[in-house]
Residue frames as qw, qx, qy, qz and C-alpha x, y, z in Angstrom:
[[0.701, 0.412, -0.530, -0.243, 1.48, -134.48, 8.52],
 [0.749, -0.363, 0.505, -0.228, 1.47, -137.94, 9.94],
 [0.179, 0.453, -0.825, -0.286, 3.91, -140.53, 8.56],
 [0.915, 0.026, -0.037, -0.402, 2.36, -143.88, 7.49],
 [0.392, -0.522, 0.757, 0.011, 4.47, -146.71, 9.01],
 [0.684, 0.149, 0.713, 0.044, 2.82, -149.41, 6.84],
 [0.430, 0.753, -0.198, -0.456, 3.56, -147.44, 3.62],
 [0.931, 0.256, 0.199, 0.164, 4.78, -149.55, 0.63],
 [0.217, -0.802, 0.371, 0.414, 8.43, -148.19, 0.65],
 [0.483, -0.152, 0.725, 0.467, 9.67, -150.69, -1.92],
 [0.430, 0.688, 0.564, 0.155, 6.97, -149.68, -4.46],
 [0.027, -0.973, 0.021, 0.227, 8.00, -146.03, -3.99],
 [0.383, -0.615, 0.549, 0.417, 11.63, -146.97, -4.57],
 [0.542, 0.195, 0.720, 0.386, 10.92, -149.11, -7.66],
 [0.319, 0.863, 0.388, 0.052, 8.98, -146.16, -9.14],
 [0.137, -0.919, 0.231, 0.289, 11.73, -143.75, -8.39],
 [0.471, -0.384, 0.674, 0.419, 14.35, -146.03, -9.98],
 [0.525, 0.466, 0.665, 0.255, 12.23, -146.72, -13.04],
 [0.219, 0.959, 0.167, -0.063, 11.68, -143.00, -13.69],
 [0.235, -0.807, 0.427, 0.335, 15.46, -142.33, -13.24],
 [0.589, -0.060, 0.727, 0.349, 16.24, -145.24, -15.52],
 [0.436, 0.742, 0.486, 0.149, 13.95, -143.83, -18.15],
 [0.010, -0.978, 0.028, 0.205, 15.55, -140.50, -17.79],
 [0.408, -0.574, 0.599, 0.381, 18.95, -141.85, -18.34],
 [0.591, 0.220, 0.715, 0.304, 17.89, -143.86, -21.39],
 [0.361, 0.874, 0.326, -0.014, 16.40, -140.76, -22.94],
 [0.152, -0.850, 0.299, 0.407, 19.76, -139.00, -22.95],
 [0.614, -0.106, 0.659, 0.421, 21.34, -141.52, -25.47],
 [0.483, 0.597, 0.547, 0.332, 19.48, -140.43, -28.57],
 [0.002, 0.994, 0.077, -0.083, 20.26, -136.74, -27.63],
 [0.541, -0.519, 0.371, 0.547, 23.96, -137.16, -28.00],
 [0.567, 0.786, 0.239, 0.064, 24.83, -135.09, -30.97],
 [0.591, 0.501, -0.098, 0.625, 27.52, -132.84, -32.42],
 [0.279, -0.836, 0.162, -0.444, 27.29, -130.65, -29.43],
 [0.885, -0.434, 0.152, 0.067, 28.70, -133.56, -27.31],
 [0.833, 0.212, 0.084, 0.505, 31.64, -133.81, -29.66],
 [0.205, 0.783, -0.034, 0.586, 32.15, -130.14, -29.61],
 [0.566, -0.776, 0.156, -0.232, 32.15, -130.13, -25.80],
 [0.927, -0.200, 0.153, 0.279, 34.76, -132.88, -25.78],
 [0.623, 0.493, 0.052, 0.605, 37.01, -131.02, -28.33],
 [0.093, -0.859, 0.100, -0.494, 36.72, -127.80, -26.31],
 [0.739, -0.635, 0.195, -0.114, 37.82, -129.62, -23.15],
 [0.901, 0.042, 0.154, 0.405, 40.70, -131.49, -24.85],
 [0.511, 0.601, 0.056, 0.612, 41.91, -128.25, -26.28],
 [0.377, -0.917, -0.052, -0.122, 41.71, -126.38, -22.93],
 [0.602, 0.386, -0.395, 0.577, 45.15, -125.02, -21.91],
 [0.176, -0.488, 0.445, -0.731, 44.02, -123.77, -18.58],
 [0.123, 0.035, 0.914, -0.385, 41.47, -125.35, -16.24],
 [0.307, -0.432, -0.701, -0.476, 37.99, -126.48, -16.48],
 [0.124, -0.048, 0.460, -0.878, 35.79, -124.37, -14.26],
 [0.262, -0.398, -0.853, -0.211, 32.47, -126.02, -13.20],
 [0.139, -0.006, 0.385, -0.912, 29.65, -124.00, -11.77],
 [0.397, -0.394, -0.705, -0.437, 26.03, -124.43, -10.81],
 [0.269, -0.348, 0.361, -0.822, 23.60, -123.46, -8.05],
 [0.771, -0.182, 0.284, -0.540, 21.76, -125.56, -5.41],
 [0.899, -0.018, 0.437, -0.026, 21.37, -129.24, -6.43],
 [0.735, 0.653, -0.049, 0.174, 23.02, -128.49, -9.76],
 [0.048, -0.862, 0.455, -0.218, 25.89, -127.10, -7.77],
 [0.714, -0.401, 0.562, -0.117, 26.32, -130.40, -5.93],
 [0.878, 0.371, 0.276, 0.125, 26.36, -132.30, -9.27],
 [0.404, 0.877, -0.189, 0.181, 28.83, -129.77, -10.53],
 [0.356, -0.752, 0.538, -0.132, 31.12, -130.34, -7.70],
 [0.826, -0.092, 0.555, 0.033, 31.15, -134.06, -8.33],
 [0.750, 0.641, 0.101, 0.129, 31.70, -133.48, -12.03],
 [0.101, 0.906, -0.378, 0.163, 34.68, -131.26, -11.20],
 [0.546, -0.524, 0.648, -0.083, 36.19, -133.89, -8.90],
 [0.884, 0.212, 0.413, 0.044, 35.66, -136.69, -11.53],
 [0.582, 0.799, -0.055, 0.141, 37.34, -134.65, -14.17],
 [0.061, -0.854, 0.488, -0.166, 40.32, -133.75, -11.99],
 [0.680, -0.373, 0.626, -0.077, 40.83, -137.38, -11.01],
 [0.820, 0.300, 0.475, 0.107, 40.74, -138.59, -14.57],
 [0.601, 0.043, 0.365, 0.710, 43.23, -136.32, -16.22],
 [0.127, 0.690, 0.351, 0.620, 41.29, -133.13, -16.81],
 [0.263, -0.107, -0.441, 0.852, 42.41, -130.38, -14.36],
 [0.294, -0.595, -0.496, -0.560, 39.09, -128.95, -13.02],
 [0.149, -0.179, -0.651, 0.722, 37.61, -127.11, -9.98],
 [0.099, -0.738, -0.642, -0.179, 34.15, -125.91, -8.90],
 [0.079, 0.078, -0.133, 0.985, 33.31, -122.22, -8.47],
 [0.076, 0.593, 0.726, -0.339, 30.03, -121.28, -6.65],
 [0.261, 0.582, 0.443, 0.630, 28.18, -118.92, -8.93],
 [0.303, -0.910, -0.270, -0.085, 26.97, -116.70, -6.08],
 [0.620, -0.603, 0.133, 0.484, 30.57, -116.32, -4.82],
 [0.588, 0.256, 0.416, 0.645, 31.70, -115.68, -8.46],
 [0.084, 0.827, 0.329, 0.448, 29.81, -112.46, -8.55],
 [0.430, -0.899, 0.063, -0.054, 31.60, -111.28, -5.39],
 [0.126, -0.841, 0.516, 0.107, 35.16, -111.79, -6.44],
 [0.680, -0.211, 0.685, 0.152, 35.69, -115.43, -7.21],
 [0.720, 0.672, 0.161, -0.064, 35.13, -114.68, -10.92],
 [0.060, 0.852, -0.509, -0.107, 38.80, -113.82, -10.86],
 [0.650, -0.261, 0.712, 0.050, 39.45, -117.53, -10.82],
 [0.724, 0.494, 0.474, 0.081, 38.40, -117.80, -14.46],
 [0.212, -0.559, 0.426, 0.679, 40.96, -116.90, -17.09],
 [0.563, 0.545, -0.265, -0.562, 40.99, -116.64, -20.89],
 [0.310, 0.359, -0.859, -0.193, 42.59, -120.13, -21.23],
 [0.337, 0.033, 0.839, -0.426, 39.84, -121.87, -19.21],
 [0.363, -0.232, -0.723, -0.540, 36.68, -123.69, -20.27],
 [0.355, -0.103, 0.498, -0.784, 33.52, -123.18, -18.18],
 [0.302, -0.309, -0.872, -0.231, 30.80, -125.99, -17.67],
 [0.309, -0.104, 0.304, -0.895, 27.63, -124.50, -16.31],
 [0.163, -0.297, -0.939, -0.049, 24.76, -126.69, -14.92],
 [0.315, 0.162, 0.336, -0.873, 21.17, -125.40, -14.52],
 [0.296, 0.358, 0.885, 0.001, 18.07, -127.52, -15.09],
 [0.275, 0.812, 0.421, -0.296, 16.09, -124.46, -16.08],
 [0.568, 0.365, 0.263, 0.689, 18.82, -122.80, -17.92],
 [0.020, -0.805, -0.160, -0.571, 17.66, -119.46, -16.31],
 [0.652, -0.566, -0.322, 0.387, 19.35, -119.57, -12.89],
 [0.033, 0.994, 0.050, 0.090, 20.15, -115.97, -12.13],
 [0.479, -0.745, 0.412, 0.215, 23.50, -116.47, -10.44],
 [0.699, -0.019, 0.595, 0.398, 24.63, -118.55, -13.37],
 [0.443, 0.725, 0.413, 0.328, 23.31, -116.40, -16.23],
 [0.178, -0.973, 0.063, 0.135, 24.90, -113.41, -14.54],
 [0.584, -0.468, 0.481, 0.458, 28.33, -114.82, -15.48],
 [0.697, 0.525, 0.440, 0.211, 27.56, -114.80, -19.28],
 [0.284, 0.956, -0.040, 0.053, 28.65, -111.24, -20.05],
 [0.337, -0.765, 0.528, 0.150, 32.14, -111.76, -18.42],
 [0.749, -0.051, 0.626, 0.211, 32.64, -115.08, -20.17],
 [0.592, 0.726, 0.318, 0.143, 31.81, -113.49, -23.53],
 [0.057, 0.967, -0.248, 0.007, 34.27, -110.64, -22.80],
 [0.478, -0.581, 0.643, 0.146, 37.03, -113.04, -21.88],
 [0.608, 0.425, -0.552, -0.381, 36.26, -115.36, -24.82],
 [0.231, -0.265, 0.912, -0.210, 36.13, -118.34, -22.45],
 [0.450, -0.069, -0.746, -0.486, 34.24, -121.19, -24.07],
 [0.501, -0.131, 0.485, -0.705, 31.05, -122.24, -22.36],
 [0.354, -0.097, -0.898, -0.243, 29.51, -125.74, -22.15],
 [0.485, -0.216, 0.267, -0.804, 26.01, -125.85, -20.67],
 [0.205, -0.176, -0.961, -0.067, 24.00, -128.73, -19.25],
 [0.380, 0.057, 0.277, -0.881, 20.42, -127.74, -19.02],
 [0.339, 0.306, 0.877, -0.151, 16.97, -129.30, -19.29],
 [0.365, 0.810, 0.360, -0.285, 15.79, -126.61, -21.71],
 [0.632, 0.106, 0.368, 0.674, 17.55, -126.16, -25.11],
 [0.162, 0.766, 0.348, 0.515, 15.84, -122.87, -25.65],
 [0.490, -0.799, -0.229, 0.261, 16.91, -121.43, -22.36],
 [0.043, 0.981, -0.190, 0.004, 19.17, -118.45, -21.95],
 [0.505, -0.576, 0.625, 0.150, 22.17, -120.55, -20.79],
 [0.761, 0.201, 0.597, 0.156, 21.70, -122.99, -23.61],
 [0.483, 0.847, 0.205, 0.087, 21.43, -120.34, -26.33],
 [0.078, 0.942, -0.322, 0.046, 24.66, -118.63, -25.27],
 [0.732, -0.404, 0.533, 0.131, 26.78, -121.83, -24.88],
 [0.205, 0.574, -0.675, -0.416, 29.33, -122.94, -27.32],
 [0.384, -0.010, -0.902, -0.198, 28.10, -126.48, -26.78],
 [0.602, -0.230, 0.228, -0.730, 24.77, -127.46, -25.11],
 [0.214, 0.024, -0.976, 0.039, 24.14, -130.84, -23.60],
 [0.605, -0.313, -0.187, -0.708, 20.34, -131.53, -23.15],
 [0.176, 0.072, -0.905, 0.381, 19.71, -133.23, -19.81],
 [0.513, -0.127, 0.048, -0.847, 16.00, -132.61, -19.70],
 [0.050, 0.104, 0.975, -0.191, 13.61, -135.14, -18.09],
 [0.258, -0.451, -0.645, -0.560, 9.95, -135.74, -18.73],
 [0.538, -0.726, -0.128, -0.409, 9.29, -135.57, -15.05],
 [0.038, -0.559, 0.705, -0.436, 11.07, -135.65, -11.74],
 [0.429, -0.082, -0.892, 0.118, 10.97, -138.75, -9.63],
 [0.097, 0.122, 0.524, -0.837, 9.44, -136.59, -6.87],
 [0.113, 0.551, 0.826, 0.037, 5.61, -137.37, -6.89],
 [0.029, 0.823, 0.276, -0.496, 5.07, -133.63, -6.63],
 [0.661, 0.537, 0.225, 0.473, 7.41, -133.14, -9.70],
 [0.122, -0.982, 0.053, -0.138, 9.23, -130.55, -7.77],
 [0.548, -0.698, 0.427, 0.175, 12.36, -131.82, -6.00],
 [0.422, 0.687, -0.553, -0.208, 15.32, -132.26, -8.35],
 [0.777, -0.219, 0.584, -0.088, 15.68, -136.02, -8.58],
 [0.815, 0.381, 0.385, 0.204, 15.60, -137.43, -12.16],
 [0.398, 0.902, -0.042, 0.162, 17.08, -134.20, -13.54],
 [0.276, -0.811, 0.517, -0.003, 20.04, -134.25, -11.19],
 [0.789, -0.102, 0.592, 0.127, 20.60, -137.99, -11.94],
 [0.713, 0.632, 0.248, 0.173, 20.56, -137.13, -15.71],
 [0.127, 0.953, -0.240, 0.131, 23.05, -134.34, -15.23],
 [0.586, -0.580, 0.566, 0.009, 25.25, -136.56, -13.15],
 [0.827, 0.143, 0.515, 0.173, 25.31, -139.26, -15.80],
 [0.537, 0.823, 0.070, 0.171, 26.01, -136.74, -18.60],
 [0.124, -0.887, 0.442, -0.046, 29.02, -135.44, -16.65],
 [0.706, -0.334, 0.614, 0.115, 30.23, -138.88, -16.27],
 [0.790, 0.507, 0.314, 0.143, 29.89, -139.43, -20.02],
 [0.265, 0.938, -0.184, 0.128, 31.96, -136.38, -20.64],
 [0.389, -0.733, 0.557, -0.040, 34.63, -137.43, -18.20],
 [0.793, -0.094, 0.594, 0.100, 34.96, -140.92, -19.55],
 [0.695, 0.676, 0.193, 0.148, 35.00, -139.81, -23.10],
 [0.129, 0.914, -0.361, 0.130, 37.91, -137.45, -22.33],
 [0.654, -0.490, 0.577, -0.011, 39.61, -140.20, -20.32],
 [0.839, 0.222, 0.476, 0.145, 39.50, -142.53, -23.29],
 [0.519, 0.837, 0.020, 0.172, 40.48, -139.92, -25.84],
 [0.071, -0.880, 0.456, -0.111, 43.62, -139.08, -23.78],
 [0.795, 0.181, -0.568, 0.116, 44.58, -142.73, -23.26],
 [0.302, -0.662, 0.454, -0.514, 44.63, -142.20, -19.51],
 [0.610, 0.116, -0.779, 0.088, 46.12, -145.13, -17.72],
 [0.723, -0.593, -0.348, -0.061, 45.46, -146.71, -14.33],
 [0.657, -0.166, -0.236, 0.696, 48.86, -145.64, -13.16],
 [0.070, 0.356, 0.043, 0.931, 47.98, -141.98, -13.90],
 [0.543, -0.599, -0.354, -0.471, 44.76, -142.45, -12.11],
 [0.774, -0.412, -0.389, 0.281, 46.60, -143.73, -9.07],
 [0.412, 0.144, -0.181, 0.881, 48.94, -140.70, -8.92],
 [0.238, -0.443, -0.063, -0.862, 45.87, -138.65, -8.03],
 [0.796, -0.437, -0.151, -0.390, 44.71, -141.17, -5.46],
 [0.427, 0.442, -0.714, 0.334, 47.88, -142.06, -3.47],
 [0.270, -0.319, 0.610, -0.674, 46.15, -142.27, -0.16],
 [0.820, -0.023, 0.120, -0.559, 43.54, -144.83, -1.06],
 [0.788, -0.096, 0.608, 0.018, 43.58, -148.58, -1.55],
 [0.740, 0.642, 0.198, 0.026, 43.48, -148.03, -5.24],
 [0.204, 0.900, -0.374, 0.096, 46.64, -145.92, -5.15],
 [0.519, -0.529, 0.670, -0.030, 48.41, -148.49, -3.01],
 [0.843, 0.200, 0.499, 0.003, 47.41, -151.26, -5.38],
 [0.656, 0.728, 0.125, 0.157, 48.60, -149.34, -8.40],
 [0.152, 0.909, -0.332, 0.199, 51.72, -147.52, -7.15],
 [0.603, -0.606, 0.517, -0.042, 53.37, -149.93, -4.85],
 [0.586, 0.528, -0.603, -0.115, 56.19, -152.01, -6.37],
 [0.930, -0.164, -0.324, 0.059, 57.40, -155.40, -5.37],
 [0.526, 0.322, -0.376, 0.692, 60.65, -153.82, -4.21],
 [0.278, -0.548, 0.162, -0.772, 58.61, -151.74, -1.67],
 [0.822, -0.333, 0.050, -0.459, 57.22, -154.85, 0.06],
 [0.876, 0.153, -0.451, 0.075, 59.75, -157.65, -0.37],
 [0.766, -0.610, 0.171, 0.113, 61.84, -159.28, 2.37],
 [0.616, 0.680, -0.309, 0.251, 65.58, -158.70, 1.79],
 [0.046, -0.697, 0.594, -0.400, 68.88, -158.99, 3.40],
 [0.070, -0.231, 0.915, -0.322, 68.84, -161.44, 6.31],
 [0.632, 0.224, 0.479, -0.566, 65.06, -162.04, 5.78],
 [0.653, 0.462, -0.406, -0.443, 65.75, -163.50, 2.27],
 [0.841, -0.207, 0.492, -0.086, 65.55, -167.37, 2.54],
 [0.586, 0.666, -0.440, -0.139, 68.37, -168.90, 0.56],
 [0.771, -0.355, 0.516, 0.120, 70.33, -172.13, 0.43],
 [0.081, 0.586, -0.664, -0.458, 73.09, -173.16, -2.11],
 [0.841, 0.250, -0.368, -0.308, 72.64, -175.94, -4.68],
 [0.592, 0.235, -0.734, 0.235, 73.77, -179.28, -3.26],
 [0.291, -0.380, 0.522, -0.706, 72.39, -178.46, 0.23],
 [0.072, -0.178, -0.972, 0.135, 70.86, -181.34, 2.14],
 [0.296, -0.577, -0.571, -0.503, 67.11, -181.17, 2.18],
 [0.517, -0.569, -0.509, 0.386, 67.30, -180.76, 5.89],
 [0.292, -0.220, -0.035, 0.930, 69.11, -177.39, 5.55],
 [0.132, -0.298, -0.435, -0.839, 66.38, -176.14, 3.15],
 [0.457, -0.611, -0.630, -0.147, 63.67, -177.19, 5.61],
 [0.501, -0.516, -0.366, 0.590, 65.43, -175.34, 8.44],
 [0.160, -0.057, 0.166, 0.971, 65.74, -172.18, 6.30],
 [0.273, -0.463, -0.623, -0.568, 62.00, -172.39, 5.44],
 [0.543, -0.623, -0.543, 0.150, 61.17, -172.62, 9.14],
 [0.430, -0.289, -0.167, 0.839, 63.66, -169.89, 10.19],
 [0.025, -0.014, 0.185, 0.982, 62.35, -167.29, 7.78],
 [0.259, 0.439, 0.686, -0.519, 58.62, -168.24, 7.93],
 [0.320, 0.435, -0.259, -0.801, 57.85, -167.49, 4.24],
 [0.842, 0.239, 0.377, -0.303, 56.86, -170.93, 3.14],
 [0.861, 0.464, 0.019, 0.206, 59.79, -171.37, 0.70],
 [0.437, -0.684, 0.326, 0.485, 63.46, -170.88, 0.05],
 [0.551, 0.762, -0.293, -0.173, 65.42, -169.81, -2.93],
 [0.869, -0.156, 0.351, 0.312, 68.06, -172.33, -4.23],
 [0.246, 0.908, -0.259, -0.217, 71.08, -170.54, -5.79],
 [0.891, 0.314, -0.114, 0.307, 74.02, -171.79, -7.92],
 [0.710, -0.301, -0.108, 0.627, 77.60, -170.85, -7.18],
 [0.223, 0.318, 0.183, 0.903, 77.22, -167.46, -9.00],
 [0.092, 0.268, 0.528, -0.800, 74.25, -166.66, -6.75],
 [0.398, 0.028, -0.420, -0.815, 71.72, -167.00, -9.49],
 [0.679, -0.015, 0.462, -0.570, 68.30, -168.59, -8.78],
 [0.118, 0.193, -0.928, -0.298, 68.25, -172.26, -9.87],
 [0.444, -0.383, -0.741, -0.326, 64.93, -173.10, -8.36],
 [0.361, -0.438, 0.335, -0.752, 62.77, -172.88, -5.23],
 [0.363, -0.176, -0.908, 0.110, 61.67, -175.35, -2.54],
 [0.401, -0.373, -0.025, -0.836, 58.25, -174.68, -1.03],
 [0.496, -0.115, 0.673, -0.536, 55.88, -176.06, 1.59],
 [0.830, 0.326, 0.030, -0.452, 54.04, -177.66, -1.36],
 [0.547, 0.522, -0.655, -0.013, 57.20, -179.27, -2.60],
 [0.169, -0.351, 0.816, -0.427, 57.65, -180.76, 0.87],
 [0.764, 0.100, 0.405, -0.492, 54.19, -182.41, 0.78],
 [0.818, 0.465, -0.255, -0.222, 55.06, -183.95, -2.64],
 [0.288, 0.545, -0.766, 0.181, 58.43, -185.08, -1.38],
 [0.405, -0.209, 0.762, -0.461, 56.85, -186.86, 1.53],
 [0.841, 0.286, 0.156, -0.433, 54.39, -188.58, -0.88],
 [0.751, 0.585, -0.300, -0.069, 57.23, -189.76, -3.12],
 [0.413, 0.488, -0.669, 0.379, 60.06, -190.53, -0.76],
 [0.782, -0.512, -0.353, -0.046, 60.22, -192.69, 2.38],
 [0.720, -0.395, -0.096, 0.562, 63.68, -191.61, 3.43],
 [0.192, 0.969, 0.073, 0.140, 64.44, -187.83, 3.39],
 [0.622, -0.674, 0.197, 0.347, 67.85, -188.08, 5.07],
 [0.629, -0.137, 0.489, 0.588, 69.80, -188.67, 1.97],
 [0.402, 0.754, 0.445, 0.270, 68.00, -186.14, -0.29],
 [0.315, -0.180, 0.056, 0.930, 69.53, -182.96, -1.52],
 [0.302, 0.620, 0.276, -0.669, 67.33, -179.91, -2.26],
 [0.172, 0.416, -0.581, -0.678, 68.42, -180.20, -5.88],
 [0.014, 0.056, 0.978, 0.202, 66.51, -183.47, -6.19],
 [0.004, 0.544, 0.829, -0.132, 63.19, -182.14, -5.20],
 [0.007, -0.482, -0.124, 0.867, 63.13, -178.43, -5.74],
 [0.511, 0.734, 0.445, -0.048, 60.89, -176.80, -8.43],
 [0.395, -0.271, 0.357, 0.802, 62.87, -175.55, -11.38],
 [0.413, 0.355, -0.264, 0.796, 63.29, -172.71, -12.34],
 [0.224, -0.535, -0.614, 0.535, 60.70, -171.51, -9.88],
 [0.127, 0.858, 0.398, 0.300, 58.32, -168.56, -10.25],
 [0.467, -0.303, -0.127, 0.821, 60.10, -165.24, -10.00],
 [0.144, 0.904, 0.376, 0.145, 59.48, -161.53, -10.42],
 [0.469, 0.348, -0.154, 0.797, 61.45, -158.29, -10.67],
 [0.258, -0.435, -0.500, 0.703, 61.57, -155.61, -7.87],
 [0.063, 0.184, -0.157, -0.968, 60.33, -152.90, -10.24],
 [0.231, -0.322, -0.794, -0.460, 57.19, -154.76, -11.16],
 [0.432, -0.393, 0.075, -0.808, 53.93, -153.37, -9.63],
 [0.262, -0.128, 0.852, -0.434, 52.76, -155.22, -6.59],
 [0.717, 0.286, 0.231, -0.593, 49.38, -155.65, -8.25],
 [0.672, 0.442, -0.544, -0.240, 51.07, -157.73, -11.01],
 [0.062, 0.321, -0.892, 0.313, 52.58, -159.95, -8.22],
 [0.576, 0.103, 0.544, -0.601, 49.11, -160.62, -7.01],
 [0.767, 0.408, -0.146, -0.473, 48.10, -161.75, -10.48],
 [0.432, 0.473, -0.768, 0.022, 51.13, -164.02, -10.82],
 [0.161, -0.181, 0.872, -0.425, 50.41, -165.66, -7.48],
 [0.660, 0.227, 0.419, -0.581, 46.69, -166.16, -8.16],
 [0.683, 0.500, -0.382, -0.370, 47.34, -167.51, -11.72],
 [0.527, 0.364, -0.760, 0.107, 49.83, -170.07, -10.36],
 [0.800, -0.493, -0.249, -0.234, 48.12, -170.80, -7.05],
 [0.683, 0.024, -0.422, 0.596, 51.12, -169.94, -4.99],
 [0.385, -0.880, -0.276, 0.039, 51.63, -167.66, -1.99],
 [0.409, -0.765, 0.233, 0.439, 55.15, -166.51, -2.39],
 [0.704, 0.688, 0.005, 0.178, 57.61, -165.36, -5.10],
 [0.661, -0.296, 0.102, 0.682, 61.38, -164.96, -5.42],
 [0.200, 0.968, 0.019, -0.150, 62.33, -161.44, -6.43],
 [0.787, -0.053, 0.262, 0.555, 65.36, -161.39, -8.70],
 [0.061, -0.735, 0.177, 0.651, 67.52, -158.79, -10.31],
 [0.616, 0.648, -0.252, -0.370, 68.37, -158.50, -14.12],
 [0.201, 0.525, -0.826, -0.036, 71.13, -161.11, -13.65],
 [0.790, -0.159, -0.535, -0.253, 68.69, -163.62, -12.16],
 [0.345, 0.091, -0.722, 0.593, 70.12, -163.25, -8.54],
 [0.400, -0.705, -0.586, -0.001, 67.56, -163.29, -5.66],
 [0.177, 0.340, -0.250, 0.889, 67.31, -159.88, -4.04],
 [0.385, -0.135, 0.381, -0.830, 64.15, -160.46, -2.10],
 [0.081, -0.218, -0.972, -0.042, 61.17, -162.57, -1.26],
 [0.379, -0.117, -0.006, -0.918, 57.47, -161.61, -1.42],
 [0.018, -0.221, -0.964, 0.149, 54.64, -163.34, 0.32],
 [0.171, -0.577, -0.631, -0.489, 50.91, -162.95, -0.07],
 [0.429, -0.692, -0.474, 0.335, 50.67, -161.78, 3.52],
 [0.326, -0.313, 0.016, 0.892, 52.80, -158.76, 2.64],
 [0.035, -0.269, -0.522, -0.809, 50.31, -157.86, -0.11],
 [0.368, -0.650, -0.652, -0.128, 47.49, -158.27, 2.26],
 [0.486, -0.573, -0.314, 0.580, 49.12, -156.18, 5.00],
 [0.239, -0.147, 0.190, 0.941, 49.91, -153.29, 2.55],
 [0.415, 0.552, 0.358, -0.628, 46.32, -153.07, 1.37],
 [0.159, 0.324, -0.652, -0.667, 47.18, -154.02, -2.21],
 [0.433, -0.198, -0.802, -0.359, 44.57, -156.89, -1.90]]
């Protein structure tokens, strides 16, 4: 076999993508009562969802189990070959099994049917043949059949695995929506990734506080406010009243406006030129919300205040960048 270096690779890719696109489109009219039944079985599951499949179907099954587990449906993958040699003990009466097999006749998978029936474990099958053994013995069957594989020999699992993958995603998303699964719940299962950081970190986790909190009292000369901004390097300072509550903020942007409007800065007090009441946020607010507030108001820093309106911290866009929130 001699590879052809001047082969039309893009034409081949277009053909593959068109065939797989057609395969996905053909799934939509096949959604019927069995899909509803599959979702009800999964929602009613009091144990775990056990996904199984052999070969390429097994790889798709592993991805389905991972997607379910990360979106609120506890799930894991069991290799059907290993199941017949002890791993079948992982399946209990309270579980639901999802089995994938394009032919519906994969021996390692159909060998599990007697035990599942004995346990009374509900079975959901994804196959390309509604009349197959696996489909006929399932409590809900999802037809993922394709007219032909994208492989020009019509042999290598390509369009069929894409169809099974998409049907698995459809199941997972339907369950996610039915449960009212939130972004915060999603982040709890992804604490190590950037998504988890974005969704779980709170303003209080990132803010500057204590001696790093830029603050001047009302009535301070503008010069003092400028020195505080320079000293802390956050681009602004909080201005507080005699009770320690935030009255306003003075920022780098305010300084530019002050220079445009006043020739003599020496007699100005910060009260005269500060922004009232100043954008603020609470320490318990998610850092992702702080990003939105900054972007909406085109600012780079926020005062962080407690319930009484007293500054407890300062948050800068750089802190959000450094933490991976954005």
